N, CA, C and O atoms as a GROMACS GRO file, in nm:
protein
  380
    1ASN      N    1   2.284   1.712   1.070
    1ASN     CA    2   2.280   1.608   1.172
    1ASN      C    3   2.388   1.502   1.150
    1ASN      O    4   2.391   1.402   1.222
    2GLY      N    5   2.475   1.521   1.051
    2GLY     CA    6   2.585   1.428   1.029
    2GLY      C    7   2.548   1.305   0.949
    2GLY      O    8   2.630   1.215   0.934
    3TRP      N    9   2.426   1.297   0.897
    3TRP     CA   10   2.386   1.183   0.816
    3TRP      C   11   2.450   1.190   0.679
    3TRP      O   12   2.476   1.298   0.626
    4ARG      N   13   2.476   1.074   0.622
    4ARG     CA   14   2.526   1.063   0.486
    4ARG      C   15   2.432   0.970   0.410
    4ARG      O   16   2.401   0.860   0.455
    5LYS      N   17   2.386   1.017   0.293
    5LYS     CA   18   2.300   0.933   0.210
    5LYS      C   19   2.385   0.821   0.151
    5LYS      O   20   2.496   0.845   0.104
    6VAL      N   21   2.332   0.699   0.154
    6VAL     CA   22   2.402   0.584   0.097
    6VAL      C   23   2.310   0.516  -0.003
    6VAL      O   24   2.187   0.524   0.006
    7GLU      N   25   2.372   0.449  -0.099
    7GLU     CA   26   2.298   0.374  -0.199
    7GLU      C   27   2.345   0.230  -0.197
    7GLU      O   28   2.465   0.203  -0.195
    8LEU      N   29   2.250   0.138  -0.198
    8LEU     CA   30   2.280  -0.004  -0.202
    8LEU      C   31   2.177  -0.069  -0.293
    8LEU      O   32   2.058  -0.067  -0.265
    9ASN      N   33   2.224  -0.128  -0.404
    9ASN     CA   34   2.134  -0.193  -0.499
    9ASN      C   35   2.024  -0.098  -0.548
    9ASN      O   36   1.907  -0.136  -0.554
   10SER      N   37   2.062   0.024  -0.580
   10SER     CA   38   1.970   0.128  -0.632
   10SER      C   39   1.864   0.170  -0.531
   10SER      O   40   1.760   0.223  -0.571
   11LYS      N   41   1.887   0.149  -0.403
   11LYS     CA   42   1.798   0.194  -0.296
   11LYS      C   43   1.878   0.286  -0.204
   11LYS      O   44   1.999   0.269  -0.188
   12TYR      N   45   1.809   0.385  -0.145
   12TYR     CA   46   1.876   0.486  -0.064
   12TYR      C   47   1.836   0.476   0.083
   12TYR      O   48   1.725   0.438   0.118
   13GLY      N   49   1.932   0.512   0.167
   13GLY     CA   50   1.912   0.521   0.311
   13GLY      C   51   2.014   0.617   0.366
   13GLY      O   52   2.074   0.695   0.291
   14PHE      N   53   2.036   0.613   0.499
   14PHE     CA   54   2.134   0.702   0.563
   14PHE      C   55   2.217   0.626   0.665
   14PHE      O   56   2.171   0.531   0.729
   15VAL      N   57   2.342   0.670   0.677
   15VAL     CA   58   2.429   0.626   0.786
   15VAL      C   59   2.474   0.751   0.860
   15VAL      O   60   2.469   0.861   0.806
   16ASN      N   61   2.517   0.734   0.986
   16ASN     CA   62   2.570   0.849   1.059
   16ASN      C   63   2.720   0.863   1.031
   16ASN      O   64   2.775   0.786   0.953
   17SER      N   65   2.784   0.959   1.094
   17SER     CA   66   2.925   0.987   1.066
   17SER      C   67   3.016   0.871   1.105
   17SER      O   68   3.131   0.865   1.060
   18SER      N   69   2.968   0.778   1.189
   18SER     CA   70   3.046   0.660   1.227
   18SER      C   71   3.021   0.541   1.134
   18SER      O   72   3.084   0.436   1.147
   19GLY      N   73   2.928   0.559   1.039
   19GLY     CA   74   2.895   0.452   0.946
   19GLY      C   75   2.784   0.361   0.992
   19GLY      O   76   2.753   0.261   0.927
   20THR      N   77   2.721   0.394   1.106
   20THR     CA   78   2.610   0.315   1.158
   20THR      C   79   2.484   0.348   1.079
   20THR      O   80   2.452   0.465   1.057
   21GLU      N   81   2.413   0.246   1.038
   21GLU     CA   82   2.291   0.265   0.960
   21GLU      C   83   2.184   0.333   1.045
   21GLU      O   84   2.152   0.289   1.155
   22ILE      N   85   2.128   0.442   0.991
   22ILE     CA   86   2.020   0.516   1.055
   22ILE      C   87   1.888   0.485   0.985
   22ILE      O   88   1.785   0.462   1.050
   23VAL      N   89   1.891   0.485   0.852
   23VAL     CA   90   1.774   0.454   0.769
   23VAL      C   91   1.817   0.345   0.671
   23VAL      O   92   1.908   0.366   0.590
   24THR      N   93   1.752   0.230   0.679
   24THR     CA   94   1.783   0.118   0.591
   24THR      C   95   1.767   0.159   0.445
   24THR      O   96   1.667   0.222   0.411
   25PRO      N   97   1.861   0.126   0.358
   25PRO     CA   98   1.847   0.158   0.215
   25PRO      C   99   1.733   0.078   0.151
   25PRO      O  100   1.752  -0.035   0.106
   26LYS      N  101   1.614   0.138   0.149
   26LYS     CA  102   1.497   0.073   0.092
   26LYS      C  103   1.414   0.168   0.006
   26LYS      O  104   1.312   0.127  -0.051
   27TYR      N  105   1.456   0.292  -0.003
   27TYR     CA  106   1.378   0.393  -0.075
   27TYR      C  107   1.434   0.417  -0.215
   27TYR      O  108   1.555   0.420  -0.235
   28SER      N  109   1.343   0.434  -0.313
   28SER     CA  110   1.384   0.466  -0.450
   28SER      C  111   1.445   0.606  -0.456
   28SER      O  112   1.534   0.633  -0.536
   29TYR      N  113   1.394   0.694  -0.369
   29TYR     CA  114   1.445   0.830  -0.363
   29TYR      C  115   1.412   0.889  -0.226
   29TYR      O  116   1.309   0.857  -0.167
   30ILE      N  117   1.502   0.974  -0.177
   30ILE     CA  118   1.480   1.047  -0.053
   30ILE      C  119   1.500   1.195  -0.084
   30ILE      O  120   1.606   1.235  -0.132
   31TYR      N  121   1.399   1.275  -0.057
   31TYR     CA  122   1.403   1.418  -0.088
   31TYR      C  123   1.467   1.495   0.027
   31TYR      O  124   1.489   1.441   0.135
   32ASN      N  125   1.497   1.623   0.002
   32ASN     CA  126   1.555   1.711   0.105
   32ASN      C  127   1.457   1.733   0.220
   32ASN      O  128   1.336   1.716   0.205
   33LYS      N  129   1.513   1.771   0.334
   33LYS     CA  130   1.432   1.800   0.452
   33LYS      C  131   1.338   1.917   0.425
   33LYS      O  132   1.370   2.009   0.351
   34ASP      N  133   1.220   1.909   0.488
   34ASP     CA  134   1.132   2.025   0.488
   34ASP      C  135   1.162   2.109   0.612
   34ASP      O  136   1.257   2.080   0.684
   35GLU      N  137   1.082   2.211   0.638
   35GLU     CA  138   1.110   2.304   0.747
   35GLU      C  139   1.100   2.239   0.886
   35GLU      O  140   1.153   2.294   0.982
   36LYS      N  141   1.034   2.124   0.897
   36LYS     CA  142   1.021   2.054   1.025
   36LYS      C  143   1.121   1.938   1.037
   36LYS      O  144   1.123   1.868   1.138
   37GLY      N  145   1.203   1.918   0.934
   37GLY     CA  146   1.302   1.811   0.939
   37GLY      C  147   1.255   1.679   0.879
   37GLY      O  148   1.328   1.580   0.883
   38TRP      N  149   1.134   1.677   0.824
   38TRP     CA  150   1.085   1.555   0.760
   38TRP      C  151   1.139   1.547   0.619
   38TRP      O  152   1.167   1.649   0.556
   39ARG      N  153   1.153   1.425   0.569
   39ARG     CA  154   1.196   1.401   0.432
   39ARG      C  155   1.090   1.316   0.362
   39ARG      O  156   1.047   1.213   0.413
   40LYS      N  157   1.050   1.361   0.244
   40LYS     CA  158   0.960   1.280   0.163
   40LYS      C  159   1.041   1.165   0.106
   40LYS      O  160   1.155   1.185   0.062
   41VAL      N  161   0.984   1.044   0.106
   41VAL     CA  162   1.051   0.927   0.053
   41VAL      C  163   0.963   0.863  -0.054
   41VAL      O  164   0.841   0.880  -0.056
   42GLU      N  165   1.028   0.790  -0.144
   42GLU     CA  166   0.956   0.726  -0.254
   42GLU      C  167   0.993   0.579  -0.260
   42GLU      O  168   1.110   0.541  -0.247
   43VAL      N  169   0.891   0.496  -0.281
   43VAL     CA  170   0.908   0.353  -0.306
   43VAL      C  171   0.809   0.315  -0.415
   43VAL      O  172   0.688   0.326  -0.396
   44LYS      N  173   0.861   0.269  -0.529
   44LYS     CA  174   0.775   0.225  -0.640
   44LYS      C  175   0.670   0.329  -0.676
   44LYS      O  176   0.552   0.296  -0.690
   45SER      N  177   0.712   0.453  -0.689
   45SER     CA  178   0.626   0.566  -0.728
   45SER      C  179   0.515   0.597  -0.627
   45SER      O  180   0.413   0.655  -0.663
   46LYS      N  181   0.535   0.558  -0.502
   46LYS     CA  182   0.446   0.594  -0.392
   46LYS      C  183   0.527   0.675  -0.291
   46LYS      O  184   0.647   0.653  -0.275
   47TYR      N  185   0.460   0.768  -0.223
   47TYR     CA  186   0.530   0.864  -0.137
   47TYR      C  187   0.484   0.857   0.007
   47TYR      O  188   0.368   0.828   0.036
   48GLY      N  189   0.578   0.886   0.097
   48GLY     CA  190   0.551   0.895   0.240
   48GLY      C  191   0.652   0.989   0.302
   48GLY      O  192   0.717   1.066   0.231
   49PHE      N  193   0.668   0.984   0.436
   49PHE     CA  194   0.762   1.070   0.507
   49PHE      C  195   0.839   0.993   0.612
   49PHE      O  196   0.784   0.903   0.677
   50ILE      N  197   0.967   1.029   0.630
   50ILE     CA  198   1.043   0.989   0.748
   50ILE      C  199   1.075   1.116   0.826
   50ILE      O  200   1.084   1.224   0.768
   51ASN      N  201   1.092   1.102   0.959
   51ASN     CA  202   1.123   1.220   1.039
   51ASN      C  203   1.273   1.237   1.055
   51ASN      O  204   1.351   1.162   0.996
   52ASP      N  205   1.314   1.336   1.134
   52ASP     CA  206   1.456   1.367   1.149
   52ASP      C  207   1.531   1.264   1.232
   52ASP      O  208   1.652   1.276   1.250
   53SER      N  209   1.459   1.162   1.284
   53SER     CA  210   1.524   1.050   1.352
   53SER      C  211   1.533   0.928   1.263
   53SER      O  212   1.594   0.827   1.299
   54GLY      N  213   1.472   0.937   1.144
   54GLY     CA  214   1.473   0.826   1.050
   54GLY      C  215   1.352   0.736   1.059
   54GLY      O  216   1.342   0.639   0.984
   55ALA      N  217   1.259   0.766   1.150
   55ALA     CA  218   1.139   0.684   1.164
   55ALA      C  219   1.039   0.716   1.053
   55ALA      O  220   1.023   0.832   1.014
   56GLU      N  221   0.975   0.613   1.002
   56GLU     CA  222   0.875   0.633   0.898
   56GLU      C  223   0.746   0.682   0.963
   56GLU      O  224   0.678   0.607   1.034
   57ILE      N  225   0.713   0.806   0.937
   57ILE     CA  226   0.594   0.869   0.996
   57ILE      C  227   0.472   0.846   0.909
   57ILE      O  228   0.362   0.821   0.960
   58VAL      N  229   0.489   0.853   0.779
   58VAL     CA  230   0.382   0.827   0.683
   58VAL      C  231   0.436   0.722   0.587
   58VAL      O  232   0.533   0.746   0.516
   59ALA      N  233   0.372   0.606   0.584
   59ALA     CA  234   0.416   0.499   0.494
   59ALA      C  235   0.403   0.546   0.350
   59ALA      O  236   0.312   0.623   0.318
   60PRO      N  237   0.492   0.502   0.263
   60PRO     CA  238   0.484   0.543   0.122
   60PRO      C  239   0.370   0.472   0.048
   60PRO      O  240   0.391   0.370  -0.018
   61VAL      N  241   0.250   0.527   0.062
   61VAL     CA  242   0.130   0.470   0.001
   61VAL      C  243   0.057   0.568  -0.091
   61VAL      O  244  -0.038   0.530  -0.159
   62TYR      N  245   0.101   0.694  -0.093
   62TYR     CA  246   0.030   0.797  -0.168
   62TYR      C  247   0.091   0.819  -0.306
   62TYR      O  248   0.213   0.810  -0.324
   63ASP      N  249   0.005   0.848  -0.403
   63ASP     CA  250   0.051   0.877  -0.540
   63ASP      C  251   0.119   1.013  -0.547
   63ASP      O  252   0.211   1.032  -0.626
   64HIS      N  253   0.074   1.106  -0.463
   64HIS     CA  254   0.132   1.241  -0.455
   64HIS      C  255   0.118   1.293  -0.313
   64HIS      O  256   0.019   1.266  -0.245
   65ILE      N  257   0.219   1.367  -0.269
   65ILE     CA  258   0.212   1.445  -0.146
   65ILE      C  259   0.260   1.585  -0.181
   65ILE      O  260   0.368   1.602  -0.238
   66TYR      N  261   0.179   1.683  -0.148
   66TYR     CA  262   0.211   1.821  -0.183
   66TYR      C  263   0.271   1.896  -0.064
   66TYR      O  264   0.275   1.842   0.046
   67SER      N  265   0.316   2.016  -0.086
   67SER     CA  266   0.380   2.099   0.017
   67SER      C  267   0.286   2.125   0.134
   67SER      O  268   0.163   2.124   0.121
   68TRP      N  269   0.349   2.148   0.249
   68TRP     CA  270   0.275   2.179   0.371
   68TRP      C  271   0.219   2.320   0.365
   68TRP      O  272   0.285   2.412   0.315
   69SER      N  273   0.098   2.337   0.416
   69SER     CA  274   0.036   2.468   0.427
   69SER      C  275  -0.058   2.464   0.548
   69SER      O  276  -0.149   2.382   0.554
   70GLY      N  277  -0.034   2.553   0.643
   70GLY     CA  278  -0.118   2.558   0.762
   70GLY      C  279  -0.113   2.429   0.844
   70GLY      O  280  -0.211   2.394   0.910
   71GLY      N  281  -0.001   2.359   0.840
   71GLY     CA  282   0.014   2.236   0.917
   71GLY      C  283  -0.044   2.112   0.852
   71GLY      O  284  -0.045   2.005   0.913
   72LEU      N  285  -0.092   2.125   0.727
   72LEU     CA  286  -0.148   2.011   0.655
   72LEU      C  287  -0.079   1.996   0.520
   72LEU      O  288  -0.030   2.093   0.462
   73ALA      N  289  -0.076   1.873   0.472
   73ALA     CA  290  -0.026   1.846   0.337
   73ALA      C  291  -0.132   1.768   0.262
   73ALA      O  292  -0.189   1.671   0.314
   74ARG      N  293  -0.159   1.811   0.141
   74ARG     CA  294  -0.256   1.741   0.057
   74ARG      C  295  -0.193   1.613   0.005
   74ARG      O  296  -0.077   1.612  -0.037
   75VAL      N  297  -0.270   1.504   0.008
   75VAL     CA  298  -0.224   1.375  -0.043
   75VAL      C  299  -0.326   1.324  -0.144
   75VAL      O  300  -0.445   1.354  -0.136
   76GLU      N  301  -0.275   1.246  -0.240
   76GLU     CA  302  -0.363   1.186  -0.339
   76GLU      C  303  -0.331   1.038  -0.349
   76GLU      O  304  -0.216   0.996  -0.346
   77LYS      N  305  -0.438   0.961  -0.362
   77LYS     CA  306  -0.425   0.818  -0.381
   77LYS      C  307  -0.535   0.778  -0.479
   77LYS      O  308  -0.654   0.785  -0.448
   78GLY      N  309  -0.493   0.735  -0.597
   78GLY     CA  310  -0.591   0.709  -0.702
   78GLY      C  311  -0.659   0.840  -0.740
   78GLY      O  312  -0.591   0.940  -0.764
   79ASN      N  313  -0.789   0.840  -0.746
   79ASN     CA  314  -0.866   0.961  -0.780
   79ASN      C  315  -0.910   1.037  -0.657
   79ASN      O  316  -0.989   1.131  -0.668
   80LYS      N  317  -0.860   0.999  -0.540
   80LYS     CA  318  -0.907   1.060  -0.415
   80LYS      C  319  -0.803   1.152  -0.355
   80LYS      O  320  -0.682   1.129  -0.368
   81THR      N  321  -0.851   1.258  -0.289
   81THR     CA  322  -0.766   1.357  -0.225
   81THR      C  323  -0.804   1.370  -0.079
   81THR      O  324  -0.921   1.362  -0.043
   82GLY      N  325  -0.702   1.388   0.006
   82GLY     CA  326  -0.724   1.410   0.148
   82GLY      C  327  -0.610   1.495   0.203
   82GLY      O  328  -0.530   1.548   0.127
   83TYR      N  329  -0.603   1.507   0.336
   83TYR     CA  330  -0.499   1.587   0.400
   83TYR      C  331  -0.443   1.512   0.520
   83TYR      O  332  -0.518   1.448   0.595
   84ILE      N  333  -0.311   1.520   0.538
   84ILE     CA  334  -0.246   1.465   0.657
   84ILE      C  335  -0.195   1.580   0.742
   84ILE      O  336  -0.167   1.689   0.692
   85ASN      N  337  -0.184   1.553   0.874
   85ASN     CA  338  -0.130   1.654   0.964
   85ASN      C  339   0.015   1.621   0.996
   85ASN      O  340   0.070   1.524   0.944
   86ARG      N  341   0.077   1.701   1.082
   86ARG     CA  342   0.218   1.685   1.118
   86ARG      C  343   0.245   1.564   1.207
   86ARG      O  344   0.360   1.536   1.240
   87SER      N  345   0.139   1.494   1.246
   87SER     CA  346   0.157   1.368   1.316
   87SER      C  347   0.153   1.251   1.219
   87SER      O  348   0.175   1.136   1.257
   88GLY      N  349   0.125   1.282   1.092
   88GLY     CA  350   0.117   1.178   0.990
   88GLY      C  351  -0.020   1.117   0.978
   88GLY      O  352  -0.039   1.020   0.905
   89LYS      N  353  -0.117   1.173   1.051
   89LYS     CA  354  -0.252   1.118   1.048
   89LYS      C  355  -0.336   1.183   0.938
   89LYS      O  356  -0.325   1.303   0.911
   90LEU      N  357  -0.418   1.102   0.876
   90LEU     CA  358  -0.511   1.151   0.776
   90LEU      C  359  -0.624   1.223   0.849
   90LEU      O  360  -0.702   1.160   0.920
   91VAL      N  361  -0.633   1.356   0.833
   91VAL     CA  362  -0.730   1.435   0.908
   91VAL      C  363  -0.852   1.469   0.823
   91VAL      O  364  -0.958   1.502   0.877
   92GLN      N  365  -0.838   1.462   0.694
   92GLN     CA  366  -0.953   1.476   0.605
   92GLN      C  367  -0.947   1.355   0.514
   92GLN      O  368  -0.855   1.342   0.433
   93PRO      N  369  -1.044   1.265   0.526
   93PRO     CA  370  -1.041   1.141   0.451
   93PRO      C  371  -1.029   1.162   0.300
   93PRO      O  372  -1.070   1.264   0.245
   94LEU      N  373  -0.972   1.062   0.237
   94LEU     CA  374  -0.961   1.064   0.092
   94LEU      C  375  -1.100   1.055   0.033
   94LEU      O  376  -1.175   0.962   0.061
   95GLU      N  377  -1.133   1.153  -0.049
   95GLU     CA  378  -1.266   1.156  -0.114
   95GLU      C  379  -1.249   1.171  -0.262
   95GLU      O  380  -1.347   1.175  -0.335
   0.00000   0.00000   0.00000
């Protein structure tokens, strides 16, 4: 999509090929795209997702986010586990 990862003050974001900011450099780490174009992001050891437009779909609040399976991804926060769907909604509450 022509994005370039940029680093500013040890935080990562993206600019397009013209240098226009697409994703503000605020993430500790940005992972590679998954099969749907989402990228897992990290802030202070918490994880979330941005989509292929750069919008934050899942705020980085989870201790762990695992791979997608059947349209769901397992998430953990503290001692609790739940599942999010491809809309970023928690479909099985953290228990």
